[in-house]
C-alpha positions as CSV (number, residue, x, y, z in Angstrom):
1,M,-49.6,-35.8,-21.7
2,T,-51.7,-37.9,-19.9
3,S,-52.8,-37.2,-15.9
4,K,-50.3,-40.1,-14.8
5,Q,-47.6,-38.4,-16.4
6,E,-48.2,-34.8,-15.2
7,I,-48.6,-36.1,-12.2
8,E,-45.2,-37.9,-12.3
9,R,-43.9,-34.9,-13.7
10,S,-45.0,-32.8,-10.5
11,V,-43.7,-35.4,-8.1
12,D,-40.6,-35.6,-10.2
13,I,-39.9,-31.5,-9.9
14,R,-40.9,-31.4,-6.3
15,Q,-38.4,-34.2,-5.6
16,R,-35.8,-32.1,-7.1
17,W,-36.6,-29.0,-5.5
18,W,-36.1,-30.6,-2.6
19,T,-32.9,-32.0,-3.4
20,V,-31.6,-28.6,-4.8
21,T,-32.9,-26.9,-1.0
22,G,-31.4,-29.5,0.6
23,V,-27.7,-29.6,-0.6
24,Q,-28.4,-25.4,-0.5
25,L,-29.2,-25.5,3.1
26,L,-26.2,-28.4,3.7
27,V,-23.5,-25.9,2.1
28,A,-25.2,-23.1,4.3
29,L,-24.7,-24.5,7.3
30,V,-21.0,-26.2,6.7
31,G,-19.9,-22.1,6.0
32,I,-21.7,-21.5,9.3
33,S,-19.9,-24.2,10.6
34,V,-16.4,-23.9,9.6
35,I,-16.6,-19.6,10.1
36,V,-17.7,-20.3,14.0
37,L,-14.5,-22.8,14.3
38,A,-12.2,-20.6,12.7
39,S,-13.2,-17.4,14.6
40,K,-13.0,-19.8,17.7
41,T,-9.4,-20.9,17.0
42,Q,-8.2,-17.1,16.3
43,E,-5.7,-15.6,19.2
44,V,-8.3,-14.4,21.7
45,K,-6.6,-10.5,22.3
46,P,-7.6,-9.5,26.2
47,V,-9.3,-6.2,26.0
48,I,-7.1,-4.4,29.2
49,V,-9.3,-1.4,30.7
50,R,-6.8,1.0,32.6
51,T,-8.7,3.2,35.5
52,E,-6.2,4.9,37.2
53,G,-3.9,7.0,36.3
54,E,-4.4,7.5,32.7
55,S,-6.4,10.3,32.3
56,I,-5.4,13.6,30.8
57,E,-5.9,15.8,34.0
58,S,-3.4,13.3,36.0
59,R,-0.9,13.4,33.3
60,Q,-1.1,17.5,33.7
61,R,-0.9,17.0,37.5
62,L,2.6,15.9,37.6
63,L,4.2,17.2,34.5
64,P,7.6,14.8,33.8
65,I,10.6,16.8,34.7
66,A,12.3,17.2,31.6
67,F,9.7,18.7,30.3
68,L,10.0,21.1,32.9
69,L,13.8,21.5,32.4
70,R,13.1,21.6,27.9
71,E,10.8,24.6,28.6
72,T,12.7,26.4,31.8
73,E,12.6,30.1,30.0
74,K,8.8,29.7,28.9
75,I,8.0,28.7,32.4
76,G,10.1,30.6,34.2
77,L,12.5,29.1,36.8
78,S,15.2,30.2,38.0
79,D,18.6,28.9,38.2
80,K,18.5,27.3,41.4
81,Q,15.4,25.7,40.2
82,V,17.1,24.5,37.4
83,V,19.8,23.3,39.6
84,S,17.2,21.3,41.7
85,L,15.3,19.8,39.2
86,S,18.3,18.8,37.5
87,K,19.7,16.7,40.3
88,L,16.6,14.9,41.1
89,Q,16.2,13.9,37.5
90,E,19.7,12.5,38.1
91,E,18.3,10.6,41.3
92,A,15.1,9.5,40.1
93,Y,17.2,7.9,36.9
94,K,19.8,6.1,39.2
95,E,16.4,4.8,41.5
96,L,14.3,3.9,38.0
97,L,17.1,2.0,35.6
98,P,17.5,-1.1,37.8
99,I,13.5,-1.2,37.8
100,E,13.2,-0.6,34.0
101,D,16.1,-3.6,33.9
102,E,13.3,-5.5,35.7
103,L,10.8,-4.6,33.8
104,R,12.7,-5.4,30.5
105,A,13.4,-8.9,31.4
106,R,9.9,-9.8,32.4
107,Q,8.4,-8.3,30.0
108,T,11.0,-10.9,27.7
109,V,9.5,-13.7,30.1
110,F,6.2,-12.5,29.3
111,D,6.6,-12.3,25.4
112,G,8.3,-15.9,25.6
113,F,5.0,-17.5,27.4
114,M,2.4,-15.6,25.0
115,K,4.8,-16.7,21.8
116,S,4.4,-20.0,23.2
117,H,0.9,-20.4,23.3
118,R,0.2,-18.5,20.3
119,N,-2.4,-21.1,19.0
120,R,-3.8,-22.3,21.9
121,Q,-6.0,-20.8,24.1
122,V,-5.3,-19.8,27.7
123,S,-7.3,-19.0,30.3
124,M,-8.0,-15.6,31.5
125,E,-6.3,-16.9,35.4
126,E,-3.2,-18.0,33.6
127,L,-3.0,-14.8,31.8
128,L,-3.1,-12.7,34.7
129,K,-1.0,-14.8,36.5
130,Q,2.0,-14.8,33.8
131,A,1.3,-11.0,33.3
132,K,1.2,-9.9,37.5
133,P,5.1,-9.5,37.3
134,V,5.2,-7.2,34.6
135,T,2.0,-5.7,35.8
136,E,3.6,-4.9,39.2
137,T,7.1,-4.1,38.0
138,G,5.1,-1.5,35.9
139,R,2.9,0.0,38.6
140,R,6.5,0.2,40.8
141,K,8.0,2.6,37.6
142,R,4.9,4.6,37.5
143,L,4.6,5.2,41.7
144,L,8.3,6.4,41.7
145,L,7.9,8.5,38.5
146,E,4.6,10.0,40.0
147,R,6.6,10.5,43.3
148,Y,9.6,12.3,41.7
149,R,7.3,14.7,39.4
150,E,5.5,15.2,42.9
151,R,8.4,16.6,44.4
152,A,9.6,18.4,41.3
153,Q,6.2,19.8,41.4
154,N,6.7,21.1,45.0
155,L,10.1,23.2,43.9
156,L,7.5,25.6,41.5
157,S,5.5,28.5,42.4
158,E,1.6,28.6,41.6
159,K,2.3,30.9,38.7
160,Q,4.6,28.3,37.2
161,R,2.6,25.5,37.7
162,V,0.1,27.2,35.6
163,Q,2.2,28.0,33.0
164,A,3.9,24.9,33.2
165,G,0.4,22.6,33.4
166,Q,-1.4,25.0,30.3
167,L,2.2,24.4,28.1
168,F,2.2,20.8,28.6
169,R,-1.5,20.7,27.8
170,R,-1.1,22.6,24.7
171,V,2.0,20.3,23.4
172,T,0.1,16.9,24.4
173,E,-3.5,18.1,22.6
174,R,-0.6,18.3,19.4
175,V,0.5,15.3,19.8
176,E,-2.6,13.6,20.2
177,K,-3.8,15.6,17.0
178,Q,-1.1,14.0,14.9
179,K,-1.8,10.8,16.4
180,N,-5.6,11.3,15.3
181,K,-4.4,12.4,12.0
182,Q,-2.0,9.4,11.9
183,N,-4.7,6.9,12.3
184,D,-7.2,8.3,9.9
185,K,-5.2,8.0,7.2
186,E,-4.1,4.6,8.0
187,G,-7.9,3.6,8.7
188,A,-8.4,5.1,4.9
189,I,-5.9,3.0,3.8
């Protein structure tokens, strides 16, 4: 081989190397672009951070009336307390029914909005505007429940409140453990 042929061969090798490398870089850039575009077009699900009324302590402070009535013997409620709690529960249900109907209707409207905007991005302002009626109605429901639960707590003695709180804590911890086990099983699949 002459030196001219060697030079041509080395130039040819370099040109092929640049061609192959260039094609690989181009393929990589196209792949990255596709991934970026796909991630931007996916449905964005908002993360909602709850700050009030969600702690374990707050749930234990105001126990559900149905729980108190279900655990009458363990808490040591008198017949008079049971009658008062039953009346309070009926009163709460009557007041709660229209709010729950309104909440379901507003949730249906919001679900329809979300379905109609499934493949389109929605501004946070618009999302909050659409969710506001549901949020406000849910807040009214929560405040109503808290008011009745507080009235129920006031019917109990301090000893009964402590007993009910401990019992409720055990029940909720058991439920939480079951949920965690179920989530662990689903995560392992």
